[in-house]
N, C-alpha and C positions, 0 to 999 in steps of 0.2 A: 546426614547431619540436618538439624533443624533450622529452615528457612525461615529468616526474622522478615518480618511486613516493613518494609519502608514508606509506606504511605505514597499519596498521589503525589504524580512526578510535576516540579512548578516550572512551565512554561513561559518565557517571553516571547510574544511576537510581535514580529517589527514591520512596517509598511505595509503592506495589501493584504493583512490576513482577515480582515474584513469585509474584502469583497466577494460580491454574489459567487464568483466562480470557487472562491474555495467556502461555498458555506455549506456547513453540515462537518468539516475536515475535522475539527479542534471538538465536538460534543464527546465526553466519556467522563464516566465517573471516577476513575483514576487516573485525572489531570487536572491540573490546577491551572488557567491560562489567564493571561492579563494580555490585551491589544494596543498596542501602541504604533502609529502613524509616523515617527519618530524614528529616526537612526541612530540617536545619540546614545551615549553607552554610562549613562548615568545611573545609578541603582538604584532598585526600585525600595519604599518603604519596607514593603514586605520582606526585603531580603535578598539575594541575587539567585536566579534561575538556574535550574539543574540543566534546561537545555533553552535554545535562544535561536528562533526561528523566524529567516529572513523571507516573505515573503511576497513575491513578486510574479504581476500578470503580463508582466513582455521582460525583455532581459535589458542590463545594463542598467537597473535601477540601483543598486547597491555597490559603488567602487569600491577598490580595494581594501584601499583607507578604514575603510568602514568595519572590515573585516578587523582589522589588524588592530584598529581599537576596540572592538571585541574582544580578541583575543587578550590582551593588555587587561581589560579591567572585571574580566567575567574567565579567569585561566582555568576552572574546572568547571564551565559549562562546554556543553555541547554546541557546535553551530552546525545548523541545518539550512539551507538554503531551496524554499519549497518554492517550484516552477512551475507554474501555468500554461494552457494551451498554446501560445504564443512563443513559448521558451525554445523550441522545439529545435534542435540542431544546435542549441547553445553550446554542447560542448565539440559539436563540429565546425565551428562558426571560425577557429584559428584564434579565437583570443578570449579561452576560457577563463573564470576566475579561479584562481589557484586557493587551496583548501578550504574547499567547503566539499561537505555531503550535500552531493544531489540528491533531491526527493523529488520526481513527476509527480502531481497533483492526480492524476489517474492510478499511482502504487502508495499513494500515501497513507490509506486507511489498515493497509495490511503490515506496513513499518510500525505507522502509529499506534498499531494495537499490541505486534509484538513488543516495540518499547518502553511500554505500558508493565506490563508483567516483566520485562528483565528488571526495572526499577525496583518495583514492588517485593522484589524476589532477591535481587542484587546490590540495589541501590545505585546500578550502572545502566548505560545501553551500550547498544551497539553503535549508537553516532558518537560513543564519546570515546572511539577508537582512533588512533591517529587517520588524519585526513587524508594520507598517501594510501590508506589501505582499502584494499577494493573490496566492493560491500560484499563477498565471500570472507573476506579476511575478518572484516567489520562482526558479523555473525559468528565468528568461529572465536572472536576475540573472549577470554573468561564466559562463553558461554555452556553450560553443562549437554550432555548428550539426553535429548528431548526425547521420550517414551513414545511412539508413535499410535495413536490408536489405529484398530484394522479397520479399514474403510473400503467400499465399494464404490468406483471410478466411472460412471458412465463417460464412454470419449467421442466423442463427434467432430474429427476435422476431414478438410476438403483437399489436405494433400498426404499424401502415404508418409512423407518422410518424417512431417512433422507429427500424426498419428504414434511412429516407431518411437519418437523420441518422450514421448506422454507417458507410451507402454513403460519404456525404460525409467521412467523418473516415476510412476510410480513401482516397478518393482522393486527399485531399490529400497524403498520404503514400505514392502511390506504389502504393499495396498493391492488391490485387485482392480484391474482394469480392463471392460469390458466393449464392447463396441455397442452405441447407444441403441442402435436398430434391433439387436439382438437380446439382451437383455429386458429384463421385466422390473425391477427395483436398483433404488444406488442411492447411498449416500450423498453424491455431489454428482453434479450432471456437468462435466465441460465441455466448452463449444467453441471450435473455432471460425472466428467470424473473416473469411475471407474477402467476399467484396462488401458488405452492406450490412450495418447494422439490423434493418429494416426486415432484412432476408433471414439473419440471424434469429428474430424475434419470432419468425412465421415458424422455424426448423424445432424452435425452442417450444412454443405451440403444439407443434404434429407432434413432437419426441413424448411431450409430458400424457398424451392420451395412453402411452404405454407406460411410462415410465414413475408415475403421479408428479404431484405436485414439488419435485426435489430443488431446493436452494439452485444457483447455475455460478459457473463459471466461465465468462466472454473473455475469451484472446483474441484479439486483435492487433492491426497497426498501426501508433500512432492515432489513437481515439482523441476524438475532438468534444466540444464540452455538446453539442450537439447528439452526438454518440448518445453520453450520461445521460442529457434528459428523454432521450427515447425510453431507454430501457430503467431508467426511472419512474416511466408511465408505465411501461409494461410488466416491470418487476417488482417483485418486493422483497426477496431477499437473495442478492447476486453481490459479485466482486466483478470488477474489471480492471485487465490484468492488459499494459501495452507493453508489445514486443519492439524493444527487446527488454527479458525479464529477467531476473535473479530466481534460481528454482527455489530459494529459500521463503522468496516472496509467495510465489505461487502455492508452496507448501501451506502457510500460514491462511491463505486465505482459504483454503479447500478445508484445513481445519476446523477455523473458526467458524463457516458455513455448516459443515456438519454436526458442529457441537451447539448450533441453534444460533450464532451469531447472523446481525447482518450489517454486511459493510458496506454493501450499497448505500446510496440516500434516496433507494424508490419509497416514494409517499403512497403507493396505489396498490390495488389487489394484484395478485398474479395472473398470470394470462391463462386462459381457459386450457 
């Protein structure tokens, strides 16, 4: 069946969208973005948006009434809450806001790229699924089964259990997973950052002497702004994934990097 090109996705970003913590997150040719610092539900002169992003650097910036107001004024728009570093633990606080699709800034790049492609091909996104859906449910709703490219993934982990989980993840997608110290080349290097980003950068530099300048996926627990800044100074093509993560987000990051994409915010040359 021939797919229709629905054009760029129209996105309205309210709140802290232009804060330096979110710099570069909305850069894409497939998206028309308008920023507002207010949280009012007035209809823009350009017409209603396809997605409304409520960006907040700290918790509780938007009351529940704002969501209700936006739902009433934009019934066809997807409502997404973009969370900064200081919002960690929001869902464990005992008072999470109801009805939001939550996306932490560290996971935004992969989900944003996926949403743009979905809207171009289908005129809708995973974010348009009911807010009660899980992340996996969102990605399965109305989504055609993708044809995944064959990839070689070099894996470097510091915990055996996590290494086995990545092996199963790659096998389920028809990808070849090899230990980074044993392979000679790869499409993507995946590394688990168990202790510190500085240590991970040193390991990447050492592994690249054998594997070449492959793009890198760094997986670590609760990455902070300073972690992203260190990776940006050291790497050019990379993706930073925080635990816990959805397999679909990791899959999208690996495919995008292997195809030549640049998901990270790196502004400097690769490590040697």
